[in-house]
All heavy atoms as a GROMACS GRO file, in nm:
protein
  574
    1MET      N    1  -2.070   0.692   3.438
    1MET     CA    2  -1.964   0.630   3.510
    1MET      C    3  -2.003   0.489   3.536
    1MET      O    4  -2.107   0.457   3.580
    1MET     CB    5  -1.938   0.705   3.643
    1MET     CG    6  -1.836   0.655   3.725
    1MET     SD    7  -1.810   0.774   3.860
    1MET     CE    8  -1.721   0.674   3.965
    2LEU      N    9  -1.900   0.397   3.514
    2LEU     CA   10  -1.923   0.257   3.548
    2LEU      C   11  -1.807   0.212   3.632
    2LEU      O   12  -1.690   0.243   3.604
    2LEU     CB   13  -1.918   0.173   3.414
    2LEU     CG   14  -1.906   0.023   3.432
    2LEU    CD1   15  -2.042  -0.033   3.500
    2LEU    CD2   16  -1.891  -0.037   3.299
    3PHE      N   17  -1.836   0.143   3.742
    3PHE     CA   18  -1.739   0.090   3.821
    3PHE      C   19  -1.790  -0.028   3.901
    3PHE      O   20  -1.909  -0.053   3.917
    3PHE     CB   21  -1.676   0.194   3.921
    3PHE     CG   22  -1.773   0.254   4.016
    3PHE    CD1   23  -1.783   0.207   4.147
    3PHE    CD2   24  -1.856   0.361   3.978
    3PHE    CE1   25  -1.882   0.264   4.234
    3PHE    CE2   26  -1.938   0.425   4.071
    3PHE     CZ   27  -1.955   0.375   4.194
    4ASN      N   28  -1.691  -0.116   3.948
    4ASN     CA   29  -1.720  -0.232   4.020
    4ASN      C   30  -1.659  -0.231   4.160
    4ASN      O   31  -1.548  -0.191   4.169
    4ASN     CB   32  -1.671  -0.351   3.950
    4ASN     CG   33  -1.737  -0.384   3.811
    4ASN    OD1   34  -1.856  -0.392   3.810
    4ASN    ND2   35  -1.660  -0.383   3.715
    5PHE      N   36  -1.734  -0.268   4.255
    5PHE     CA   37  -1.681  -0.280   4.392
    5PHE      C   38  -1.645  -0.433   4.403
    5PHE      O   39  -1.739  -0.516   4.391
    5PHE     CB   40  -1.784  -0.247   4.500
    5PHE     CG   41  -1.813  -0.102   4.516
    5PHE    CD1   42  -1.923  -0.044   4.469
    5PHE    CD2   43  -1.718  -0.023   4.578
    5PHE    CE1   44  -1.948   0.095   4.482
    5PHE    CE2   45  -1.734   0.116   4.593
    5PHE     CZ   46  -1.850   0.166   4.538
    6ALA      N   47  -1.523  -0.460   4.426
    6ALA     CA   48  -1.478  -0.604   4.442
    6ALA      C   49  -1.454  -0.640   4.588
    6ALA      O   50  -1.386  -0.561   4.661
    6ALA     CB   51  -1.350  -0.629   4.356
    7PHE      N   52  -1.515  -0.744   4.631
    7PHE     CA   53  -1.498  -0.790   4.769
    7PHE      C   54  -1.384  -0.893   4.779
    7PHE      O   55  -1.386  -0.988   4.701
    7PHE     CB   56  -1.632  -0.852   4.824
    7PHE     CG   57  -1.735  -0.743   4.838
    7PHE    CD1   58  -1.816  -0.712   4.723
    7PHE    CD2   59  -1.762  -0.677   4.961
    7PHE    CE1   60  -1.911  -0.619   4.733
    7PHE    CE2   61  -1.860  -0.579   4.965
    7PHE     CZ   62  -1.941  -0.550   4.848
    8THR      N   63  -1.296  -0.875   4.869
    8THR     CA   64  -1.177  -0.959   4.880
    8THR      C   65  -1.163  -1.033   5.014
    8THR      O   66  -1.064  -1.107   5.031
    8THR     CB   67  -1.045  -0.874   4.857
    8THR    OG1   68  -1.040  -0.778   4.953
    8THR    CG2   69  -1.049  -0.815   4.714
    9GLU      N   70  -1.254  -1.018   5.106
    9GLU     CA   71  -1.257  -1.082   5.231
    9GLU      C   72  -1.400  -1.112   5.285
    9GLU      O   73  -1.495  -1.055   5.232
    9GLU     CB   74  -1.194  -0.990   5.337
    9GLU     CG   75  -1.048  -0.965   5.313
    9GLU     CD   76  -0.984  -0.872   5.419
    9GLU    OE1   77  -1.053  -0.852   5.524
    9GLU    OE2   78  -0.866  -0.839   5.412
   10GLY      N   79  -1.402  -1.205   5.379
   10GLY     CA   80  -1.525  -1.228   5.444
   10GLY      C   81  -1.630  -1.308   5.359
   10GLY      O   82  -1.592  -1.370   5.265
   11LYS      N   83  -1.753  -1.304   5.396
   11LYS     CA   84  -1.861  -1.382   5.341
   11LYS      C   85  -1.877  -1.352   5.187
   11LYS      O   86  -1.903  -1.447   5.106
   11LYS     CB   87  -1.993  -1.348   5.396
   11LYS     CG   88  -2.118  -1.416   5.342
   11LYS     CD   89  -2.245  -1.373   5.412
   11LYS     CE   90  -2.362  -1.441   5.347
   11LYS     NZ   91  -2.492  -1.402   5.411
   12TYR      N   92  -1.851  -1.236   5.141
   12TYR     CA   93  -1.864  -1.193   4.998
   12TYR      C   94  -1.735  -1.199   4.914
   12TYR      O   95  -1.731  -1.147   4.812
   12TYR     CB   96  -1.931  -1.055   4.991
   12TYR     CG   97  -2.067  -1.063   5.048
   12TYR    CD1   98  -2.096  -1.003   5.187
   12TYR    CD2   99  -2.173  -1.118   4.992
   12TYR    CE1  100  -2.217  -1.008   5.237
   12TYR    CE2  101  -2.302  -1.128   5.050
   12TYR     CZ  102  -2.314  -1.066   5.180
   12TYR     OH  103  -2.441  -1.074   5.232
   13ASN      N  104  -1.629  -1.257   4.972
   13ASN     CA  105  -1.502  -1.272   4.898
   13ASN      C  106  -1.529  -1.326   4.761
   13ASN      O  107  -1.592  -1.435   4.748
   13ASN     CB  108  -1.404  -1.358   4.979
   13ASN     CG  109  -1.269  -1.371   4.918
   13ASN    OD1  110  -1.229  -1.277   4.851
   13ASN    ND2  111  -1.204  -1.477   4.943
   14GLY      N  112  -1.471  -1.266   4.659
   14GLY     CA  113  -1.485  -1.307   4.521
   14GLY      C  114  -1.607  -1.255   4.448
   14GLY      O  115  -1.622  -1.270   4.334
   15SER      N  116  -1.699  -1.179   4.523
   15SER     CA  117  -1.819  -1.128   4.464
   15SER      C  118  -1.788  -0.981   4.424
   15SER      O  119  -1.695  -0.920   4.474
   15SER     CB  120  -1.932  -1.131   4.561
   15SER     OG  121  -1.963  -1.260   4.600
   16ASN      N  122  -1.873  -0.934   4.327
   16ASN     CA  123  -1.862  -0.796   4.283
   16ASN      C  124  -1.999  -0.718   4.281
   16ASN      O  125  -2.098  -0.793   4.261
   16ASN     CB  126  -1.805  -0.789   4.140
   16ASN     CG  127  -1.660  -0.826   4.142
   16ASN    OD1  128  -1.576  -0.770   4.188
   16ASN    ND2  129  -1.641  -0.950   4.075
   17LEU      N  130  -2.007  -0.590   4.290
   17LEU     CA  131  -2.120  -0.512   4.264
   17LEU      C  132  -2.088  -0.420   4.153
   17LEU      O  133  -1.975  -0.352   4.150
   17LEU     CB  134  -2.154  -0.426   4.387
   17LEU     CG  135  -2.227  -0.496   4.495
   17LEU    CD1  136  -2.250  -0.396   4.610
   17LEU    CD2  137  -2.356  -0.553   4.455
   18SER      N  138  -2.184  -0.402   4.055
   18SER     CA  139  -2.157  -0.319   3.941
   18SER      C  140  -2.249  -0.196   3.956
   18SER      O  141  -2.374  -0.213   3.972
   18SER     CB  142  -2.192  -0.381   3.812
   18SER     OG  143  -2.098  -0.494   3.788
   19VAL      N  144  -2.191  -0.073   3.942
   19VAL     CA  145  -2.268   0.058   3.949
   19VAL      C  146  -2.249   0.124   3.814
   19VAL      O  147  -2.137   0.131   3.765
   19VAL     CB  148  -2.219   0.137   4.072
   19VAL    CG1  149  -2.281   0.271   4.074
   19VAL    CG2  150  -2.227   0.067   4.202
   20LEU      N  151  -2.363   0.182   3.763
   20LEU     CA  152  -2.363   0.254   3.639
   20LEU      C  153  -2.448   0.367   3.647
   20LEU      O  154  -2.563   0.355   3.689
   20LEU     CB  155  -2.405   0.162   3.519
   20LEU     CG  156  -2.432   0.221   3.393
   20LEU    CD1  157  -2.301   0.266   3.332
   20LEU    CD2  158  -2.505   0.128   3.297
   21GLY      N  159  -2.395   0.491   3.621
   21GLY     CA  160  -2.478   0.608   3.624
   21GLY      C  161  -2.406   0.736   3.613
   21GLY      O  162  -2.278   0.736   3.604
   22ARG      N  163  -2.475   0.849   3.606
   22ARG     CA  164  -2.413   0.976   3.591
   22ARG      C  165  -2.358   1.022   3.732
   22ARG      O  166  -2.420   1.006   3.837
   22ARG     CB  167  -2.523   1.078   3.548
   22ARG     CG  168  -2.460   1.217   3.523
   22ARG     CD  169  -2.572   1.317   3.469
   22ARG     NE  170  -2.503   1.445   3.438
   22ARG     CZ  171  -2.484   1.529   3.526
   22ARG    NH1  172  -2.516   1.515   3.649
   22ARG    NH2  173  -2.427   1.649   3.493
   23ASN      N  174  -2.226   1.072   3.729
   23ASN     CA  175  -2.172   1.116   3.840
   23ASN      C  176  -2.134   1.257   3.831
   23ASN      O  177  -2.031   1.304   3.791
   23ASN     CB  178  -2.041   1.035   3.868
   23ASN     CG  179  -1.976   1.070   4.003
   23ASN    OD1  180  -2.027   1.140   4.085
   23ASN    ND2  181  -1.846   1.024   4.016
   24GLY      N  182  -2.236   1.351   3.861
   24GLY     CA  183  -2.224   1.494   3.858
   24GLY      C  184  -2.132   1.540   3.972
   24GLY      O  185  -2.190   1.566   4.080
   25VAL      N  186  -2.004   1.544   3.948
   25VAL     CA  187  -1.910   1.569   4.061
   25VAL      C  188  -1.927   1.693   4.136
   25VAL      O  189  -1.879   1.714   4.249
   25VAL     CB  190  -1.762   1.552   4.016
   25VAL    CG1  191  -1.735   1.415   3.962
   25VAL    CG2  192  -1.734   1.663   3.903
   26LEU      N  193  -1.997   1.801   4.071
   26LEU     CA  194  -2.013   1.921   4.153
   26LEU      C  195  -2.136   1.917   4.236
   26LEU      O  196  -2.156   2.002   4.320
   26LEU     CB  197  -2.031   2.033   4.042
   26LEU     CG  198  -1.909   2.061   3.960
   26LEU    CD1  199  -1.934   2.179   3.870
   26LEU    CD2  200  -1.781   2.082   4.046
   27SER      N  201  -2.214   1.809   4.234
   27SER     CA  202  -2.332   1.795   4.324
   27SER      C  203  -2.287   1.746   4.462
   27SER      O  204  -2.183   1.665   4.470
   27SER     CB  205  -2.435   1.692   4.270
   27SER     OG  206  -2.479   1.741   4.149
   28GLU      N  207  -2.349   1.788   4.576
   28GLU     CA  208  -2.310   1.745   4.697
   28GLU      C  209  -2.326   1.590   4.719
   28GLU      O  210  -2.227   1.526   4.770
   28GLU     CB  211  -2.388   1.819   4.812
   28GLU     CG  212  -2.341   1.786   4.948
   28GLU     CD  213  -2.419   1.857   5.050
   28GLU    OE1  214  -2.481   1.964   5.020
   28GLU    OE2  215  -2.412   1.817   5.171
   29VAL      N  216  -2.435   1.544   4.682
   29VAL     CA  217  -2.463   1.393   4.685
   29VAL      C  218  -2.504   1.342   4.552
   29VAL      O  219  -2.592   1.405   4.487
   29VAL     CB  220  -2.573   1.362   4.793
   29VAL    CG1  221  -2.602   1.214   4.791
   29VAL    CG2  222  -2.532   1.411   4.933
   30ARG      N  223  -2.441   1.237   4.502
   30ARG     CA  224  -2.475   1.181   4.370
   30ARG      C  225  -2.531   1.046   4.395
   30ARG      O  226  -2.483   0.974   4.476
   30ARG     CB  227  -2.347   1.170   4.282
   30ARG     CG  228  -2.315   1.304   4.223
   30ARG     CD  229  -2.203   1.371   4.305
   30ARG     NE  230  -2.072   1.296   4.310
   30ARG     CZ  231  -1.989   1.321   4.401
   30ARG    NH1  232  -2.001   1.400   4.494
   30ARG    NH2  233  -1.877   1.253   4.400
   31GLU      N  234  -2.640   1.006   4.326
   31GLU     CA  235  -2.697   0.884   4.337
   31GLU      C  236  -2.691   0.807   4.207
   31GLU      O  237  -2.719   0.857   4.099
   31GLU     CB  238  -2.844   0.893   4.383
   31GLU     CG  239  -2.909   0.754   4.411
   31GLU     CD  240  -3.050   0.778   4.471
   31GLU    OE1  241  -3.060   0.843   4.575
   31GLU    OE2  242  -3.143   0.720   4.411
   32MET      N  243  -2.641   0.678   4.212
   32MET     CA  244  -2.613   0.604   4.094
   32MET      C  245  -2.681   0.458   4.123
   32MET      O  246  -2.663   0.402   4.234
   32MET     CB  247  -2.468   0.587   4.063
   32MET     CG  248  -2.410   0.723   4.017
   32MET     SD  249  -2.235   0.719   4.025
   32MET     CE  250  -2.200   0.749   4.196
   33PRO      N  251  -2.735   0.394   4.022
   33PRO     CA  252  -2.805   0.261   4.046
   33PRO      C  253  -2.694   0.150   4.048
   33PRO      O  254  -2.598   0.157   3.976
   33PRO     CB  255  -2.892   0.252   3.924
   33PRO     CG  256  -2.835   0.336   3.820
   33PRO     CD  257  -2.762   0.441   3.887
   34VAL      N  258  -2.717   0.055   4.133
   34VAL     CA  259  -2.652  -0.076   4.127
   34VAL      C  260  -2.721  -0.163   4.026
   34VAL      O  261  -2.846  -0.184   4.031
   34VAL     CB  262  -2.652  -0.151   4.267
   34VAL    CG1  263  -2.590  -0.289   4.254
   34VAL    CG2  264  -2.577  -0.070   4.369
   35VAL      N  265  -2.653  -0.201   3.922
   35VAL     CA  266  -2.713  -0.263   3.804
   35VAL      C  267  -2.697  -0.418   3.801
   35VAL      O  268  -2.746  -0.481   3.713
   35VAL     CB  269  -2.674  -0.201   3.673
   35VAL    CG1  270  -2.719  -0.061   3.660
   35VAL    CG2  271  -2.519  -0.215   3.652
   36GLY      N  272  -2.618  -0.470   3.899
   36GLY     CA  273  -2.590  -0.612   3.900
   36GLY      C  274  -2.480  -0.651   3.986
   36GLY      O  275  -2.428  -0.567   4.060
   37GLY      N  276  -2.443  -0.775   3.983
   37GLY     CA  277  -2.335  -0.820   4.060
   37GLY      C  278  -2.290  -0.961   4.017
   37GLY      O  279  -2.346  -1.015   3.925
   38SER      N  280  -2.193  -1.016   4.087
   38SER     CA  281  -2.152  -1.145   4.058
   38SER      C  282  -2.124  -1.230   4.191
   38SER      O  283  -2.135  -1.172   4.300
   38SER     CB  284  -2.018  -1.149   3.983
   38SER     OG  285  -1.917  -1.097   4.056
   39GLY      N  286  -2.112  -1.358   4.177
   39GLY     CA  287  -2.093  -1.439   4.299
   39GLY      C  288  -2.215  -1.444   4.388
   39GLY      O  289  -2.327  -1.454   4.332
   40LEU      N  290  -2.205  -1.425   4.516
   40LEU     CA  291  -2.320  -1.416   4.603
   40LEU      C  292  -2.404  -1.296   4.584
   40LEU      O  293  -2.512  -1.288   4.632
   40LEU     CB  294  -2.266  -1.421   4.751
   40LEU     CG  295  -2.205  -1.545   4.795
   40LEU    CD1  296  -2.144  -1.528   4.945
   40LEU    CD2  297  -2.301  -1.663   4.793
   41LEU      N  298  -2.359  -1.200   4.502
   41LEU     CA  299  -2.432  -1.082   4.478
   41LEU      C  300  -2.495  -1.078   4.346
   41LEU      O  301  -2.537  -0.979   4.288
   41LEU     CB  302  -2.341  -0.956   4.497
   41LEU     CG  303  -2.286  -0.937   4.644
   41LEU    CD1  304  -2.188  -0.827   4.646
   41LEU    CD2  305  -2.404  -0.912   4.738
   42ARG      N  306  -2.502  -1.198   4.275
   42ARG     CA  307  -2.570  -1.207   4.147
   42ARG      C  308  -2.704  -1.159   4.154
   42ARG      O  309  -2.776  -1.184   4.254
   42ARG     CB  310  -2.565  -1.351   4.105
   42ARG     CG  311  -2.620  -1.378   3.959
   42ARG     CD  312  -2.608  -1.523   3.930
   42ARG     NE  313  -2.470  -1.574   3.926
   42ARG     CZ  314  -2.426  -1.681   3.997
   42ARG    NH1  315  -2.511  -1.751   4.072
   42ARG    NH2  316  -2.306  -1.721   3.991
   43PHE      N  317  -2.749  -1.082   4.050
   43PHE     CA  318  -2.889  -1.020   4.040
   43PHE      C  319  -2.905  -0.904   4.146
   43PHE      O  320  -3.022  -0.882   4.179
   43PHE     CB  321  -2.994  -1.118   4.052
   43PHE     CG  322  -2.998  -1.222   3.947
   43PHE    CD1  323  -2.982  -1.363   3.981
   43PHE    CD2  324  -3.010  -1.192   3.819
   43PHE    CE1  325  -2.980  -1.462   3.884
   43PHE    CE2  326  -3.008  -1.290   3.717
   43PHE     CZ  327  -2.996  -1.418   3.751
   44ALA      N  328  -2.797  -0.857   4.199
   44ALA     CA  329  -2.809  -0.746   4.295
   44ALA      C  330  -2.873  -0.616   4.237
   44ALA      O  331  -2.856  -0.594   4.117
   44ALA     CB  332  -2.673  -0.711   4.358
   45ARG      N  333  -2.959  -0.557   4.319
   45ARG     CA  334  -3.017  -0.425   4.274
   45ARG      C  335  -3.012  -0.328   4.396
   45ARG      O  336  -3.007  -0.377   4.507
   45ARG     CB  337  -3.168  -0.448   4.245
   45ARG     CG  338  -3.190  -0.523   4.109
   45ARG     CD  339  -3.141  -0.446   3.993
   45ARG     NE  340  -3.156  -0.532   3.868
   45ARG     CZ  341  -3.060  -0.597   3.809
   45ARG    NH1  342  -2.944  -0.598   3.866
   45ARG    NH2  343  -3.085  -0.658   3.692
   46GLY      N  344  -2.998  -0.202   4.365
   46GLY     CA  345  -2.994  -0.097   4.480
   46GLY      C  346  -2.933   0.032   4.418
   46GLY      O  347  -2.954   0.057   4.300
   47TYR      N  348  -2.875   0.100   4.502
   47TYR     CA  349  -2.825   0.226   4.465
   47TYR      C  350  -2.699   0.270   4.550
   47TYR      O  351  -2.677   0.217   4.662
   47TYR     CB  352  -2.929   0.339   4.471
   47TYR     CG  353  -2.983   0.367   4.608
   47TYR    CD1  354  -2.923   0.478   4.687
   47TYR    CD2  355  -3.078   0.297   4.666
   47TYR    CE1  356  -2.975   0.503   4.815
   47TYR    CE2  357  -3.128   0.326   4.790
   47TYR     CZ  358  -3.078   0.421   4.867
   47TYR     OH  359  -3.120   0.451   4.988
   48ALA      N  360  -2.618   0.359   4.495
   48ALA     CA  361  -2.496   0.408   4.569
   48ALA      C  362  -2.509   0.549   4.574
   48ALA      O  363  -2.552   0.619   4.484
   48ALA     CB  364  -2.377   0.366   4.490
   49GLN      N  365  -2.475   0.613   4.691
   49GLN     CA  366  -2.466   0.749   4.710
   49GLN      C  367  -2.319   0.787   4.730
   49GLN      O  368  -2.254   0.726   4.815
   49GLN     CB  369  -2.549   0.793   4.834
   49GLN     CG  370  -2.695   0.782   4.812
   49GLN     CD  371  -2.768   0.834   4.936
   49GLN    OE1  372  -2.718   0.823   5.045
   49GLN    NE2  373  -2.894   0.882   4.913
   50ALA      N  374  -2.277   0.883   4.650
   50ALA     CA  375  -2.141   0.934   4.652
   50ALA      C  376  -2.132   1.077   4.711
   50ALA      O  377  -2.206   1.159   4.669
   50ALA     CB  378  -2.080   0.927   4.514
   51ARG      N  379  -2.042   1.097   4.800
   51ARG     CA  380  -2.020   1.234   4.859
   51ARG      C  381  -1.866   1.261   4.855
   51ARG      O  382  -1.788   1.180   4.905
   51ARG     CB  383  -2.065   1.232   5.007
   51ARG     CG  384  -2.204   1.233   5.021
   51ARG     CD  385  -2.242   1.235   5.175
   51ARG     NE  386  -2.384   1.244   5.197
   51ARG     CZ  387  -2.465   1.136   5.202
   51ARG    NH1  388  -2.413   1.022   5.176
   51ARG    NH2  389  -2.592   1.152   5.222
   52THR      N  390  -1.827   1.366   4.794
   52THR     CA  391  -1.687   1.407   4.795
   52THR      C  392  -1.651   1.463   4.930
   52THR      O  393  -1.707   1.553   4.987
   52THR     CB  394  -1.656   1.512   4.685
   52THR    OG1  395  -1.697   1.449   4.557
   52THR    CG2  396  -1.509   1.542   4.685
   53GLN      N  397  -1.548   1.400   4.997
   53GLN     CA  398  -1.503   1.450   5.127
   53GLN      C  399  -1.387   1.548   5.109
   53GLN      O  400  -1.382   1.646   5.191
   53GLN     CB  401  -1.454   1.327   5.209
   53GLN     CG  402  -1.564   1.227   5.238
   53GLN     CD  403  -1.675   1.277   5.320
   53GLN    OE1  404  -1.659   1.348   5.415
   53GLN    NE2  405  -1.797   1.242   5.271
   54GLU      N  406  -1.300   1.529   5.013
   54GLU     CA  407  -1.197   1.623   4.998
   54GLU      C  408  -1.166   1.628   4.848
   54GLU      O  409  -1.184   1.532   4.781
   54GLU     CB  410  -1.058   1.571   5.064
   54GLU     CG  411  -1.063   1.560   5.215
   54GLU     CD  412  -0.937   1.501   5.276
   54GLU    OE1  413  -0.835   1.521   5.212
   54GLU    OE2  414  -0.945   1.434   5.383
   55ARG      N  415  -1.114   1.744   4.809
   55ARG     CA  416  -1.086   1.768   4.663
   55ARG      C  417  -0.961   1.856   4.651
   55ARG      O  418  -0.954   1.963   4.717
   55ARG     CB  419  -1.197   1.822   4.589
   55ARG     CG  420  -1.182   1.845   4.444
   55ARG     CD  421  -1.302   1.907   4.378
   55ARG     NE  422  -1.421   1.881   4.445
   55ARG     CZ  423  -1.535   1.869   4.398
   55ARG    NH1  424  -1.551   1.881   4.270
   55ARG    NH2  425  -1.646   1.854   4.472
   56ASP      N  426  -0.865   1.817   4.576
   56ASP     CA  427  -0.753   1.906   4.545
   56ASP      C  428  -0.760   1.952   4.404
   56ASP      O  429  -0.742   1.883   4.309
   56ASP     CB  430  -0.622   1.821   4.558
   56ASP     CG  431  -0.492   1.909   4.548
   56ASP    OD1  432  -0.497   2.013   4.470
   56ASP    OD2  433  -0.391   1.865   4.614
   57VAL      N  434  -0.792   2.080   4.384
   57VAL     CA  435  -0.818   2.139   4.252
   57VAL      C  436  -0.695   2.150   4.168
   57VAL      O  437  -0.694   2.153   4.048
   57VAL     CB  438  -0.883   2.276   4.265
   57VAL    CG1  439  -1.024   2.269   4.321
   57VAL    CG2  440  -0.798   2.375   4.342
   58ASN      N  441  -0.569   2.142   4.239
   58ASN     CA  442  -0.450   2.148   4.167
   58ASN      C  443  -0.410   2.017   4.098
   58ASN      O  444  -0.356   2.016   3.981
   58ASN     CB  445  -0.331   2.190   4.258
   58ASN     CG  446  -0.347   2.335   4.309
   58ASN    OD1  447  -0.390   2.422   4.232
   58ASN    ND2  448  -0.324   2.354   4.437
   59THR      N  449  -0.439   1.904   4.168
   59THR     CA  450  -0.403   1.775   4.105
   59THR      C  451  -0.523   1.703   4.049
   59THR      O  452  -0.508   1.605   3.979
   59THR     CB  453  -0.341   1.688   4.219
   59THR    OG1  454  -0.441   1.659   4.318
   59THR    CG2  455  -0.221   1.753   4.284
   60GLY      N  456  -0.644   1.743   4.091
   60GLY     CA  457  -0.764   1.666   4.040
   60GLY      C  458  -0.792   1.553   4.131
   60GLY      O  459  -0.888   1.474   4.110
   61ASP      N  460  -0.712   1.523   4.236
   61ASP     CA  461  -0.737   1.411   4.332
   61ASP      C  462  -0.858   1.440   4.420
   61ASP      O  463  -0.880   1.554   4.456
   61ASP     CB  464  -0.618   1.391   4.407
   61ASP     CG  465  -0.503   1.334   4.340
   61ASP    OD1  466  -0.519   1.287   4.221
   61ASP    OD2  467  -0.387   1.348   4.383
   62ALA      N  468  -0.926   1.331   4.460
   62ALA     CA  469  -1.043   1.348   4.547
   62ALA      C  470  -1.057   1.227   4.636
   62ALA      O  471  -1.018   1.116   4.598
   62ALA     CB  472  -1.171   1.373   4.466
   63VAL      N  473  -1.117   1.253   4.761
   63VAL     CA  474  -1.148   1.141   4.843
   63VAL      C  475  -1.304   1.134   4.841
   63VAL      O  476  -1.367   1.235   4.871
   63VAL     CB  477  -1.104   1.166   4.988
   63VAL    CG1  478  -1.155   1.052   5.075
   63VAL    CG2  479  -0.945   1.170   4.992
   64VAL      N  480  -1.359   1.023   4.801
   64VAL     CA  481  -1.502   1.014   4.781
   64VAL      C  482  -1.558   0.901   4.876
   64VAL      O  483  -1.504   0.789   4.876
   64VAL     CB  484  -1.543   0.980   4.636
   64VAL    CG1  485  -1.690   0.970   4.624
   64VAL    CG2  486  -1.490   1.089   4.544
   65GLU      N  487  -1.669   0.934   4.948
   65GLU     CA  488  -1.731   0.835   5.036
   65GLU      C  489  -1.847   0.778   4.960
   65GLU      O  490  -1.929   0.850   4.902
   65GLU     CB  491  -1.785   0.897   5.167
   65GLU     CG  492  -1.875   0.817   5.242
   65GLU     CD  493  -1.936   0.894   5.355
   65GLU    OE1  494  -1.910   1.011   5.375
   65GLU    OE2  495  -2.021   0.834   5.429
   66TYR      N  496  -1.856   0.642   4.956
   66TYR     CA  497  -1.968   0.576   4.892
   66TYR      C  498  -2.051   0.497   4.997
   66TYR      O  499  -1.993   0.421   5.069
   66TYR     CB  500  -1.918   0.472   4.776
   66TYR     CG  501  -1.864   0.539   4.656
   66TYR    CD1  502  -1.727   0.566   4.645
   66TYR    CD2  503  -1.948   0.567   4.551
   66TYR    CE1  504  -1.681   0.632   4.538
   66TYR    CE2  505  -1.901   0.635   4.438
   66TYR     CZ  506  -1.764   0.661   4.429
   66TYR     OH  507  -1.716   0.718   4.325
   67ASN      N  508  -2.182   0.523   5.000
   67ASN     CA  509  -2.278   0.446   5.082
   67ASN      C  510  -2.352   0.364   4.974
   67ASN      O  511  -2.415   0.424   4.892
   67ASN     CB  512  -2.363   0.529   5.165
   67ASN     CG  513  -2.288   0.596   5.276
   67ASN    OD1  514  -2.220   0.531   5.356
   67ASN    ND2  515  -2.279   0.727   5.280
   68VAL      N  516  -2.354   0.233   4.994
   68VAL     CA  517  -2.417   0.142   4.892
   68VAL      C  518  -2.528   0.062   4.964
   68VAL      O  519  -2.501   0.004   5.063
   68VAL     CB  520  -2.319   0.048   4.828
   68VAL    CG1  521  -2.388  -0.035   4.715
   68VAL    CG2  522  -2.203   0.135   4.760
   69TYR      N  523  -2.651   0.070   4.903
   69TYR     CA  524  -2.762  -0.009   4.957
   69TYR      C  525  -2.804  -0.111   4.856
   69TYR      O  526  -2.836  -0.074   4.742
   69TYR     CB  527  -2.880   0.092   4.980
   69TYR     CG  528  -2.837   0.208   5.080
   69TYR    CD1  529  -2.782   0.331   5.034
   69TYR    CD2  530  -2.862   0.191   5.215
   69TYR    CE1  531  -2.736   0.419   5.115
   69TYR    CE2  532  -2.813   0.288   5.300
   69TYR     CZ  533  -2.754   0.408   5.254
   69TYR     OH  534  -2.715   0.504   5.340
   70VAL      N  535  -2.808  -0.236   4.894
   70VAL     CA  536  -2.822  -0.340   4.797
   70VAL      C  537  -2.930  -0.450   4.845
   70VAL      O  538  -2.926  -0.486   4.964
   70VAL     CB  539  -2.691  -0.418   4.774
   70VAL    CG1  540  -2.703  -0.534   4.690
   70VAL    CG2  541  -2.591  -0.315   4.726
   71PHE      N  542  -3.010  -0.495   4.756
   71PHE     CA  543  -3.094  -0.608   4.768
   71PHE      C  544  -3.033  -0.719   4.692
   71PHE      O  545  -3.000  -0.696   4.563
   71PHE     CB  546  -3.236  -0.586   4.726
   71PHE     CG  547  -3.309  -0.487   4.810
   71PHE    CD1  548  -3.329  -0.363   4.770
   71PHE    CD2  549  -3.368  -0.528   4.929
   71PHE    CE1  550  -3.400  -0.266   4.849
   71PHE    CE2  551  -3.431  -0.445   5.011
   71PHE     CZ  552  -3.450  -0.307   4.967
   72HIS      N  553  -3.022  -0.846   4.740
   72HIS     CA  554  -2.975  -0.950   4.665
   72HIS      C  555  -3.043  -1.078   4.707
   72HIS      O  556  -3.103  -1.082   4.813
   72HIS     CB  557  -2.813  -0.965   4.668
   72HIS     CG  558  -2.764  -1.005   4.802
   72HIS    ND1  559  -2.748  -1.135   4.843
   72HIS    CD2  560  -2.732  -0.928   4.914
   72HIS    CE1  561  -2.699  -1.133   4.962
   72HIS    NE2  562  -2.692  -1.014   5.003
   73TYR      N  563  -3.035  -1.180   4.624
   73TYR     CA  564  -3.110  -1.306   4.653
   73TYR      C  565  -3.014  -1.410   4.710
   73TYR      O  566  -2.891  -1.409   4.687
   73TYR     CB  567  -3.172  -1.361   4.525
   73TYR     CG  568  -3.257  -1.257   4.460
   73TYR    CD1  569  -3.214  -1.170   4.361
   73TYR    CD2  570  -3.390  -1.249   4.506
   73TYR    CE1  571  -3.301  -1.085   4.308
   73TYR    CE2  572  -3.478  -1.156   4.450
   73TYR     CZ  573  -3.431  -1.066   4.354
   73TYR     OH  574  -3.519  -0.980   4.300
   0.00000   0.00000   0.00000
């Protein structure tokens, strides 16, 4: 799974974090690495933990909580 967190307000407005990794959706907590970023988060490293809060098996919709821990320069 590859996705970007885009910041649209505050100090990090215009910056992004890129996360790439396996998202085993049946696991309670999934950990994926932060592989980079842009703007003020250029060269960012860290990890994201994903937890599914709600899931609708009929529609496939889900609410997922992401906690992201980042080091940047």
